[in-house]
TORLO-495054 format. One record per residue (C-alpha): x, y, z; residue in one letter. Coordinates in nm, 2 decimals, always signed. Layout:
@X:X; Y:Y; Z:Z; r:A
...
***
This chain:
@X:+6.09; Y:+5.94; Z:+1.96; r:M
@X:+6.31; Y:+6.17; Z:+2.23; r:K
@X:+6.05; Y:+6.45; Z:+2.22; r:Y
@X:+5.68; Y:+6.42; Z:+2.28; r:D
@X:+5.47; Y:+6.60; Z:+2.03; r:F
@X:+5.16; Y:+6.47; Z:+2.12; r:D
@X:+5.15; Y:+6.65; Z:+2.44; r:E
@X:+4.86; Y:+6.90; Z:+2.50; r:L
@X:+5.01; Y:+7.21; Z:+2.63; r:V
@X:+4.79; Y:+7.44; Z:+2.80; r:D
@X:+4.83; Y:+7.81; Z:+2.64; r:R
@X:+4.56; Y:+7.93; Z:+2.85; r:S
@X:+4.62; Y:+8.29; Z:+3.03; r:G
@X:+4.96; Y:+8.31; Z:+2.79; r:T
@X:+4.82; Y:+8.60; Z:+2.61; r:H
@X:+4.87; Y:+8.37; Z:+2.30; r:S
@X:+4.71; Y:+8.56; Z:+2.01; r:L
@X:+4.62; Y:+8.20; Z:+1.84; r:K
@X:+4.39; Y:+8.11; Z:+2.10; r:Y
@X:+4.29; Y:+8.43; Z:+2.31; r:E
@X:+4.21; Y:+8.64; Z:+1.96; r:A
@X:+4.01; Y:+8.42; Z:+1.80; r:C
@X:+3.64; Y:+8.52; Z:+1.90; r:R
@X:+3.78; Y:+8.89; Z:+1.83; r:K
@X:+3.85; Y:+8.81; Z:+1.48; r:I
@X:+3.58; Y:+8.59; Z:+1.38; r:N
@X:+3.26; Y:+8.62; Z:+1.56; r:P
@X:+3.11; Y:+8.31; Z:+1.40; r:F
@X:+3.33; Y:+8.07; Z:+1.67; r:L
@X:+3.15; Y:+7.93; Z:+1.95; r:P
@X:+3.32; Y:+7.85; Z:+2.29; r:E
@X:+3.58; Y:+7.52; Z:+2.27; r:G
@X:+3.65; Y:+7.61; Z:+1.92; r:S
@X:+3.99; Y:+7.48; Z:+1.80; r:I
@X:+4.21; Y:+7.74; Z:+1.67; r:P
@X:+4.40; Y:+7.58; Z:+1.32; r:L
@X:+4.51; Y:+7.95; Z:+1.19; r:W
@X:+4.77; Y:+8.18; Z:+1.27; r:V
@X:+5.12; Y:+8.02; Z:+1.19; r:A
@X:+5.26; Y:+7.93; Z:+1.53; r:D
@X:+5.30; Y:+7.56; Z:+1.64; r:M
@X:+5.14; Y:+7.42; Z:+1.94; r:D
@X:+5.47; Y:+7.22; Z:+2.05; r:F
@X:+5.66; Y:+7.30; Z:+2.32; r:A
@X:+5.93; Y:+7.46; Z:+2.24; r:C
@X:+6.32; Y:+7.28; Z:+2.20; r:A
@X:+6.42; Y:+7.19; Z:+2.61; r:P
@X:+6.77; Y:+7.31; Z:+2.48; r:Q
@X:+6.61; Y:+7.70; Z:+2.38; r:I
@X:+6.44; Y:+7.71; Z:+2.70; r:L
@X:+6.77; Y:+7.62; Z:+2.89; r:S
@X:+6.96; Y:+7.90; Z:+2.73; r:A
@X:+6.68; Y:+8.15; Z:+2.81; r:M
@X:+6.65; Y:+8.07; Z:+3.19; r:R
@X:+7.05; Y:+8.08; Z:+3.18; r:R
@X:+7.01; Y:+8.42; Z:+3.01; r:R
@X:+6.76; Y:+8.51; Z:+3.34; r:L
@X:+7.00; Y:+8.44; Z:+3.57; r:E
@X:+7.20; Y:+8.74; Z:+3.45; r:N
@X:+6.90; Y:+8.95; Z:+3.55; r:R
@X:+6.91; Y:+9.26; Z:+3.37; r:I
@X:+6.78; Y:+9.26; Z:+3.01; r:L
@X:+6.87; Y:+9.57; Z:+2.89; r:G
@X:+6.93; Y:+9.68; Z:+2.52; r:Y
@X:+7.14; Y:+9.40; Z:+2.26; r:S
@X:+7.34; Y:+9.39; Z:+2.02; r:V
@X:+7.34; Y:+9.09; Z:+1.73; r:L
@X:+7.72; Y:+8.97; Z:+1.80; r:G
@X:+7.93; Y:+8.77; Z:+1.58; r:E
@X:+7.85; Y:+8.50; Z:+1.81; r:D
@X:+7.51; Y:+8.50; Z:+1.66; r:T
@X:+7.61; Y:+8.57; Z:+1.30; r:Q
@X:+7.84; Y:+8.24; Z:+1.30; r:A
@X:+7.55; Y:+8.01; Z:+1.43; r:A
@X:+7.34; Y:+8.13; Z:+1.14; r:V
@X:+7.62; Y:+8.13; Z:+0.89; r:S
@X:+7.66; Y:+7.74; Z:+1.03; r:R
@X:+7.34; Y:+7.67; Z:+0.99; r:W
@X:+7.29; Y:+7.79; Z:+0.65; r:M
@X:+7.62; Y:+7.56; Z:+0.54; r:D
@X:+7.51; Y:+7.26; Z:+0.73; r:R
@X:+7.15; Y:+7.25; Z:+0.60; r:R
@X:+7.12; Y:+7.41; Z:+0.29; r:F
@X:+7.52; Y:+7.41; Z:+0.14; r:G
@X:+7.52; Y:+7.79; Z:+0.18; r:W
@X:+7.82; Y:+7.94; Z:+0.21; r:K
@X:+7.71; Y:+8.28; Z:+0.36; r:I
@X:+7.99; Y:+8.55; Z:+0.53; r:A
@X:+7.86; Y:+8.58; Z:+0.87; r:P
@X:+7.94; Y:+8.97; Z:+0.81; r:E
@X:+7.64; Y:+9.00; Z:+0.56; r:E
@X:+7.40; Y:+8.88; Z:+0.81; r:I
@X:+7.18; Y:+9.19; Z:+1.04; r:V
@X:+6.90; Y:+9.13; Z:+1.23; r:F
@X:+6.55; Y:+9.24; Z:+1.16; r:S
@X:+6.26; Y:+9.23; Z:+1.44; r:S
@X:+6.08; Y:+8.98; Z:+1.21; r:G
@X:+6.05; Y:+8.92; Z:+0.83; r:V
@X:+5.75; Y:+9.15; Z:+0.80; r:V
@X:+5.94; Y:+9.41; Z:+0.94; r:T
@X:+6.20; Y:+9.39; Z:+0.67; r:A
@X:+5.91; Y:+9.31; Z:+0.40; r:L
@X:+5.83; Y:+9.70; Z:+0.49; r:Y
@X:+6.18; Y:+9.85; Z:+0.48; r:A
@X:+6.27; Y:+9.67; Z:+0.17; r:A
@X:+5.95; Y:+9.85; Z:-0.01; r:V
@X:+6.00; Y:+10.22; Z:+0.23; r:E
@X:+6.40; Y:+10.25; Z:+0.10; r:H
@X:+6.46; Y:+10.03; Z:-0.19; r:L
@X:+6.15; Y:+10.13; Z:-0.41; r:T
@X:+6.00; Y:+10.49; Z:-0.45; r:K
@X:+5.68; Y:+10.60; Z:-0.52; r:P
@X:+5.53; Y:+10.53; Z:-0.83; r:G
@X:+5.72; Y:+10.19; Z:-0.88; r:D
@X:+5.54; Y:+9.87; Z:-0.85; r:A
@X:+5.63; Y:+9.55; Z:-0.65; r:V
@X:+5.55; Y:+9.21; Z:-0.79; r:M
@X:+5.46; Y:+8.90; Z:-0.59; r:T
@X:+5.30; Y:+8.52; Z:-0.66; r:M
@X:+4.93; Y:+8.46; Z:-0.53; r:T
@X:+4.79; Y:+8.37; Z:-0.34; r:P
@X:+4.99; Y:+8.50; Z:-0.13; r:A
@X:+5.11; Y:+8.59; Z:+0.25; r:Y
@X:+4.89; Y:+8.90; Z:+0.35; r:R
@X:+5.18; Y:+9.13; Z:+0.47; r:P
@X:+5.34; Y:+9.11; Z:+0.12; r:F
@X:+5.03; Y:+9.30; Z:-0.01; r:D
@X:+5.02; Y:+9.56; Z:+0.28; r:T
@X:+5.37; Y:+9.62; Z:+0.26; r:A
@X:+5.32; Y:+9.74; Z:-0.09; r:M
@X:+5.04; Y:+9.91; Z:-0.06; r:K
@X:+5.10; Y:+10.14; Z:+0.28; r:N
@X:+5.38; Y:+10.27; Z:+0.08; r:Y
@X:+5.15; Y:+10.35; Z:-0.21; r:S
@X:+5.34; Y:+10.10; Z:-0.44; r:R
@X:+5.13; Y:+9.90; Z:-0.70; r:T
@X:+5.11; Y:+9.57; Z:-0.66; r:P
@X:+5.14; Y:+9.31; Z:-0.95; r:L
@X:+4.99; Y:+8.99; Z:-0.92; r:Y
@X:+5.14; Y:+8.70; Z:-1.05; r:N
@X:+4.87; Y:+8.45; Z:-1.03; r:R
@X:+5.00; Y:+8.05; Z:-0.98; r:M
@X:+4.84; Y:+7.80; Z:-1.15; r:I
@X:+4.63; Y:+7.53; Z:-0.95; r:E
@X:+4.68; Y:+7.17; Z:-1.10; r:G
@X:+4.38; Y:+6.93; Z:-1.08; r:A
@X:+4.56; Y:+6.75; Z:-0.79; r:D
@X:+4.57; Y:+7.06; Z:-0.62; r:G
@X:+4.97; Y:+7.13; Z:-0.65; r:R
@X:+5.05; Y:+7.48; Z:-0.79; r:Y
@X:+5.35; Y:+7.59; Z:-1.07; r:S
@X:+5.39; Y:+7.94; Z:-1.15; r:I
@X:+5.27; Y:+8.11; Z:-1.48; r:D
@X:+5.62; Y:+8.23; Z:-1.58; r:F
@X:+5.47; Y:+8.42; Z:-1.91; r:A
@X:+5.26; Y:+8.64; Z:-1.71; r:D
@X:+5.55; Y:+8.64; Z:-1.46; r:F
@X:+5.78; Y:+8.78; Z:-1.74; r:E
@X:+5.52; Y:+9.01; Z:-1.86; r:E
@X:+5.50; Y:+9.17; Z:-1.56; r:K
@X:+5.88; Y:+9.19; Z:-1.45; r:A
@X:+5.92; Y:+9.38; Z:-1.78; r:K
@X:+5.73; Y:+9.63; Z:-1.71; r:R
@X:+5.94; Y:+9.95; Z:-1.67; r:P
@X:+5.77; Y:+10.02; Z:-1.34; r:D
@X:+5.83; Y:+9.69; Z:-1.16; r:C
@X:+6.12; Y:+9.71; Z:-0.94; r:T
@X:+6.10; Y:+9.47; Z:-0.68; r:M
@X:+5.97; Y:+9.09; Z:-0.63; r:F
@X:+5.90; Y:+8.94; Z:-0.28; r:F
@X:+5.96; Y:+8.55; Z:-0.35; r:L
@X:+5.83; Y:+8.34; Z:-0.10; r:C
@X:+5.99; Y:+7.95; Z:-0.06; r:N
@X:+5.86; Y:+7.74; Z:+0.09; r:P
@X:+5.53; Y:+7.94; Z:-0.06; r:Q
@X:+5.31; Y:+8.02; Z:+0.17; r:N
@X:+5.00; Y:+7.93; Z:+0.16; r:P
@X:+5.03; Y:+7.66; Z:-0.13; r:T
@X:+5.31; Y:+7.51; Z:+0.02; r:G
@X:+5.54; Y:+7.44; Z:-0.29; r:R
@X:+5.92; Y:+7.42; Z:-0.24; r:V
@X:+6.02; Y:+7.57; Z:-0.57; r:F
@X:+6.30; Y:+7.35; Z:-0.76; r:A
@X:+6.59; Y:+7.47; Z:-0.90; r:K
@X:+6.50; Y:+7.50; Z:-1.25; r:E
@X:+6.21; Y:+7.76; Z:-1.16; r:E
@X:+6.42; Y:+7.94; Z:-0.90; r:L
@X:+6.72; Y:+8.00; Z:-1.17; r:R
@X:+6.42; Y:+8.14; Z:-1.41; r:R
@X:+6.27; Y:+8.39; Z:-1.14; r:I
@X:+6.61; Y:+8.51; Z:-1.10; r:G
@X:+6.73; Y:+8.53; Z:-1.49; r:E
@X:+6.41; Y:+8.73; Z:-1.57; r:I
@X:+6.39; Y:+8.93; Z:-1.29; r:C
@X:+6.79; Y:+9.06; Z:-1.29; r:F
@X:+6.75; Y:+9.07; Z:-1.67; r:A
@X:+6.49; Y:+9.36; Z:-1.59; r:N
@X:+6.68; Y:+9.49; Z:-1.27; r:N
@X:+6.41; Y:+9.38; Z:-1.04; r:V
@X:+6.51; Y:+9.33; Z:-0.69; r:F
@X:+6.44; Y:+9.01; Z:-0.53; r:V
@X:+6.33; Y:+8.98; Z:-0.15; r:V
@X:+6.35; Y:+8.65; Z:-0.09; r:S
@X:+6.13; Y:+8.51; Z:+0.21; r:D
@X:+6.29; Y:+8.18; Z:+0.32; r:E
@X:+6.13; Y:+8.15; Z:+0.67; r:I
@X:+6.01; Y:+7.81; Z:+0.62; r:H
@X:+6.30; Y:+7.66; Z:+0.49; r:A
@X:+6.39; Y:+7.44; Z:+0.76; r:D
@X:+6.04; Y:+7.33; Z:+0.75; r:L
@X:+6.03; Y:+7.06; Z:+0.45; r:T
@X:+5.89; Y:+6.75; Z:+0.37; r:R
@X:+6.06; Y:+6.42; Z:+0.34; r:A
@X:+6.26; Y:+6.39; Z:-0.02; r:G
@X:+6.22; Y:+6.80; Z:-0.03; r:Q
@X:+6.53; Y:+7.00; Z:-0.05; r:K
@X:+6.51; Y:+7.37; Z:+0.00; r:H
@X:+6.76; Y:+7.58; Z:-0.23; r:I
@X:+6.83; Y:+7.94; Z:-0.10; r:P
@X:+6.77; Y:+8.18; Z:-0.36; r:F
@X:+7.06; Y:+8.35; Z:-0.34; r:A
@X:+7.33; Y:+8.05; Z:-0.33; r:K
@X:+7.24; Y:+8.01; Z:-0.72; r:L
@X:+7.34; Y:+8.39; Z:-0.76; r:F
@X:+7.68; Y:+8.41; Z:-0.61; r:P
@X:+7.80; Y:+8.78; Z:-0.67; r:G
@X:+7.46; Y:+8.92; Z:-0.75; r:E
@X:+7.37; Y:+9.21; Z:-0.51; r:K
@X:+7.01; Y:+9.23; Z:-0.59; r:R
@X:+6.87; Y:+9.01; Z:-0.29; r:I
@X:+6.78; Y:+9.03; Z:+0.00; r:I
@X:+6.71; Y:+8.70; Z:+0.17; r:T
@X:+6.52; Y:+8.68; Z:+0.48; r:C
@X:+6.54; Y:+8.37; Z:+0.76; r:T
@X:+6.43; Y:+8.31; Z:+1.11; r:S
@X:+6.46; Y:+8.07; Z:+1.38; r:P
@X:+6.08; Y:+8.17; Z:+1.48; r:S
@X:+5.88; Y:+7.90; Z:+1.27; r:K
@X:+6.11; Y:+7.62; Z:+1.29; r:T
@X:+6.15; Y:+7.63; Z:+1.68; r:F
@X:+5.84; Y:+7.79; Z:+1.77; r:N
@X:+5.95; Y:+8.06; Z:+1.90; r:I
@X:+5.80; Y:+8.33; Z:+1.70; r:A
@X:+5.72; Y:+8.55; Z:+2.04; r:G
@X:+6.10; Y:+8.67; Z:+2.06; r:N
@X:+6.07; Y:+8.86; Z:+1.74; r:N
@X:+6.37; Y:+8.78; Z:+1.61; r:H
@X:+6.49; Y:+8.74; Z:+1.25; r:A
@X:+6.81; Y:+8.74; Z:+0.99; r:H
@X:+6.88; Y:+8.95; Z:+0.66; r:L
@X:+7.12; Y:+8.82; Z:+0.44; r:M
@X:+7.23; Y:+9.13; Z:+0.25; r:I
@X:+7.51; Y:+9.08; Z:+0.00; r:P
@X:+7.57; Y:+9.44; Z:-0.11; r:D
@X:+7.81; Y:+9.64; Z:+0.15; r:E
@X:+7.60; Y:+9.98; Z:+0.08; r:K
@X:+7.26; Y:+9.87; Z:+0.14; r:I
@X:+7.38; Y:+9.64; Z:+0.44; r:R
@X:+7.60; Y:+9.93; Z:+0.64; r:R
@X:+7.25; Y:+10.20; Z:+0.59; r:E
@X:+7.04; Y:+9.91; Z:+0.70; r:W
@X:+7.23; Y:+9.87; Z:+1.01; r:S
@X:+7.34; Y:+10.18; Z:+1.10; r:S
@X:+6.99; Y:+10.34; Z:+1.07; r:R
@X:+6.84; Y:+10.03; Z:+1.29; r:S
@X:+6.53; Y:+9.98; Z:+0.96; r:Y
@X:+6.45; Y:+9.66; Z:+1.17; r:C
@X:+6.53; Y:+9.74; Z:+1.52; r:G
@X:+6.75; Y:+9.55; Z:+1.81; r:H
@X:+6.75; Y:+9.23; Z:+1.90; r:P
@X:+6.62; Y:+9.13; Z:+2.28; r:T
@X:+6.87; Y:+8.98; Z:+2.52; r:A
@X:+6.66; Y:+8.67; Z:+2.52; r:L
@X:+6.59; Y:+8.64; Z:+2.18; r:G
@X:+6.98; Y:+8.61; Z:+2.07; r:I
@X:+7.07; Y:+8.36; Z:+2.32; r:D
@X:+6.78; Y:+8.15; Z:+2.21; r:A
@X:+6.85; Y:+8.19; Z:+1.83; r:A
@X:+7.21; Y:+8.03; Z:+1.94; r:I
@X:+7.05; Y:+7.77; Z:+2.12; r:A
@X:+6.82; Y:+7.69; Z:+1.83; r:A
@X:+7.09; Y:+7.65; Z:+1.54; r:Y
@X:+7.36; Y:+7.52; Z:+1.76; r:E
@X:+7.19; Y:+7.27; Z:+1.99; r:E
@X:+6.82; Y:+7.14; Z:+1.88; r:A
@X:+6.87; Y:+7.01; Z:+1.55; r:E
@X:+6.80; Y:+6.67; Z:+1.68; r:D
@X:+6.44; Y:+6.86; Z:+1.80; r:W
@X:+6.38; Y:+6.99; Z:+1.46; r:L
@X:+6.46; Y:+6.65; Z:+1.29; r:E
@X:+6.18; Y:+6.47; Z:+1.48; r:E
@X:+5.93; Y:+6.76; Z:+1.45; r:L
@X:+5.96; Y:+6.71; Z:+1.08; r:K
@X:+5.86; Y:+6.36; Z:+1.09; r:A
@X:+5.58; Y:+6.42; Z:+1.33; r:Y
@X:+5.44; Y:+6.71; Z:+1.08; r:L
@X:+5.48; Y:+6.44; Z:+0.77; r:D
@X:+5.29; Y:+6.17; Z:+0.95; r:E
@X:+5.03; Y:+6.46; Z:+1.06; r:N
@X:+5.01; Y:+6.56; Z:+0.69; r:F
@X:+4.99; Y:+6.16; Z:+0.60; r:R
@X:+4.68; Y:+6.10; Z:+0.80; r:K
@X:+4.54; Y:+6.43; Z:+0.69; r:M
@X:+4.57; Y:+6.34; Z:+0.35; r:D
@X:+4.38; Y:+6.00; Z:+0.45; r:E
@X:+4.14; Y:+6.15; Z:+0.64; r:L
@X:+4.01; Y:+6.40; Z:+0.40; r:L
@X:+4.00; Y:+6.11; Z:+0.12; r:A
@X:+3.76; Y:+5.94; Z:+0.32; r:A
@X:+3.52; Y:+6.18; Z:+0.45; r:K
@X:+3.57; Y:+6.48; Z:+0.26; r:L
@X:+3.64; Y:+6.35; Z:-0.10; r:P
@X:+3.52; Y:+6.64; Z:-0.31; r:K
@X:+3.84; Y:+6.85; Z:-0.15; r:A
@X:+4.17; Y:+6.88; Z:-0.34; r:V
@X:+4.42; Y:+6.84; Z:-0.11; r:F
@X:+4.82; Y:+6.79; Z:-0.19; r:C
@X:+5.07; Y:+6.79; Z:+0.12; r:I
@X:+5.26; Y:+7.04; Z:+0.11; r:P
@X:+5.64; Y:+7.04; Z:+0.00; r:E
@X:+5.72; Y:+7.29; Z:+0.25; r:G
@X:+5.60; Y:+7.47; Z:+0.58; r:T
@X:+5.34; Y:+7.31; Z:+0.84; r:Y
@X:+4.99; Y:+7.44; Z:+0.67; r:L
@X:+4.78; Y:+7.30; Z:+0.45; r:A
@X:+4.61; Y:+7.46; Z:+0.16; r:W
@X:+4.27; Y:+7.27; Z:+0.06; r:V
@X:+4.04; Y:+7.35; Z:-0.26; r:D
@X:+3.66; Y:+7.34; Z:-0.16; r:L
@X:+3.54; Y:+7.47; Z:-0.44; r:T
@X:+3.33; Y:+7.16; Z:-0.51; r:A
@X:+3.10; Y:+7.16; Z:-0.24; r:Y
@X:+2.93; Y:+7.49; Z:-0.42; r:G
@X:+2.94; Y:+7.73; Z:-0.17; r:L
@X:+3.08; Y:+8.10; Z:-0.15; r:T
@X:+3.39; Y:+8.17; Z:+0.09; r:E
@X:+3.16; Y:+8.35; Z:+0.32; r:P
@X:+2.90; Y:+8.04; Z:+0.34; r:Q
@X:+3.23; Y:+7.81; Z:+0.38; r:L
@X:+3.34; Y:+8.05; Z:+0.63; r:K
@X:+3.05; Y:+8.06; Z:+0.84; r:E
@X:+2.96; Y:+7.67; Z:+0.85; r:K
@X:+3.36; Y:+7.57; Z:+0.92; r:I
@X:+3.36; Y:+7.84; Z:+1.20; r:S
@X:+3.02; Y:+7.76; Z:+1.36; r:R
@X:+3.12; Y:+7.38; Z:+1.36; r:A
@X:+3.42; Y:+7.52; Z:+1.59; r:G
@X:+3.68; Y:+7.56; Z:+1.41; r:V
@X:+3.90; Y:+7.84; Z:+1.31; r:F
@X:+4.11; Y:+7.83; Z:+0.99; r:V
@X:+4.17; Y:+8.07; Z:+0.75; r:Q
@X:+4.03; Y:+8.11; Z:+0.39; r:F
@X:+4.14; Y:+8.27; Z:+0.05; r:G
@X:+4.02; Y:+8.63; Z:+0.12; r:E
@X:+4.33; Y:+8.65; Z:+0.38; r:D
@X:+4.57; Y:+8.56; Z:+0.10; r:F
@X:+4.54; Y:+8.82; Z:-0.14; r:V
@X:+4.40; Y:+8.71; Z:-0.46; r:D
@X:+4.35; Y:+8.36; Z:-0.65; r:N
@X:+4.24; Y:+8.17; Z:-0.34; r:G
@X:+3.87; Y:+8.20; Z:-0.35; r:T
@X:+3.74; Y:+7.89; Z:-0.14; r:C
@X:+4.03; Y:+7.74; Z:-0.02; r:H
@X:+4.13; Y:+7.69; Z:+0.35; r:M
@X:+4.45; Y:+7.69; Z:+0.48; r:R
@X:+4.49; Y:+7.46; Z:+0.79; r:V
@X:+4.77; Y:+7.47; Z:+1.06; r:N
@X:+4.87; Y:+7.13; Z:+1.09; r:A
@X:+5.13; Y:+7.20; Z:+1.33; r:A
@X:+4.97; Y:+7.06; Z:+1.62; r:C
@X:+4.91; Y:+6.70; Z:+1.78; r:P
@X:+4.75; Y:+6.46; Z:+1.62; r:W
@X:+4.45; Y:+6.45; Z:+1.83; r:S
@X:+4.36; Y:+6.82; Z:+1.78; r:V
@X:+4.39; Y:+6.81; Z:+1.43; r:L
@X:+4.20; Y:+6.53; Z:+1.38; r:K
@X:+3.94; Y:+6.67; Z:+1.59; r:E
@X:+3.94; Y:+6.98; Z:+1.38; r:G
@X:+3.96; Y:+6.79; Z:+1.04; r:L
@X:+3.65; Y:+6.59; Z:+1.13; r:E
@X:+3.44; Y:+6.91; Z:+1.25; r:R
@X:+3.50; Y:+7.06; Z:+0.92; r:V
@X:+3.38; Y:+6.73; Z:+0.75; r:C
@X:+3.09; Y:+6.72; Z:+0.96; r:T
@X:+2.97; Y:+7.07; Z:+0.89; r:A
@X:+3.01; Y:+7.03; Z:+0.50; r:L
@X:+2.87; Y:+6.69; Z:+0.45; r:N
***
């Protein structure tokens, strides 16, 4: 490999949320705990991105910035090259993050009394975006198979979409936390049901680049050319480990919505460093991503073997996308608070079903985007705690 993903990068003293907030959030954690929770990676950023940021610093002024045509073109080329999705550069709008966009979509595209649907278990901000604006949350509970793979309950989905008050659906693909990468047939059915019932779709595709070998992400909007009731949310943040830059992109096909979104700066302004980092990521760091994906695939393969040998009652299906593992620990006969305390006191910080809105009791989410030596030690601590 050209890049060293086994390197242990010291993140102490860097104001890292992942490391420095652990014991404030989870009081059960002892000193020396391993953080396998929030979704950023413990791998050094691609050198091409760091070089671009250093070059930008040489200008010595970091004033207000705007999303230029060069950034839009870089994003458009990436979508075409990686997913065969031809998106007009002018349809790309800046957002300071996908979560920011979720909040703005609920505030400006729905009204009080409306209901917003999402699949559960779900990324917590989906739920808070609805509730913060007093919208009614509708939970379409995904169905867990015996092997740990999830499927969509389409009967329930359609029933909820037909409600007169349901005006928006939050899609997450690849899905966090289950790791599903939805197939073309599933996405088509989602769209057909939503648009037949005039339900606007906000599609969070932030993990689109992080699929396993043999899996292919399909942008939702690619299947519905000409459809205006879609906003697609993407970002280089998860893909290239630059979440701290607060830089994301929205694909908004409706010109009126796009113009209003941009002119009123619903999602803030880009930073000087964030712009140069995004362009470098999409134009220069594709080989880094390919090696990252191969490393993550191997981490998940080893994790599957380790859990099968040392935690045999756990139900684990290697995720089709994301770098997040979703493990069902129900068979160990503990309540979720008991699981959390045992695993936390063993010195591992993972997240549990309570963090994912609904439909995830006694499951843990493990961030596998770290050197295997770290992930292995964390998993072995979990196995010891539960055995």
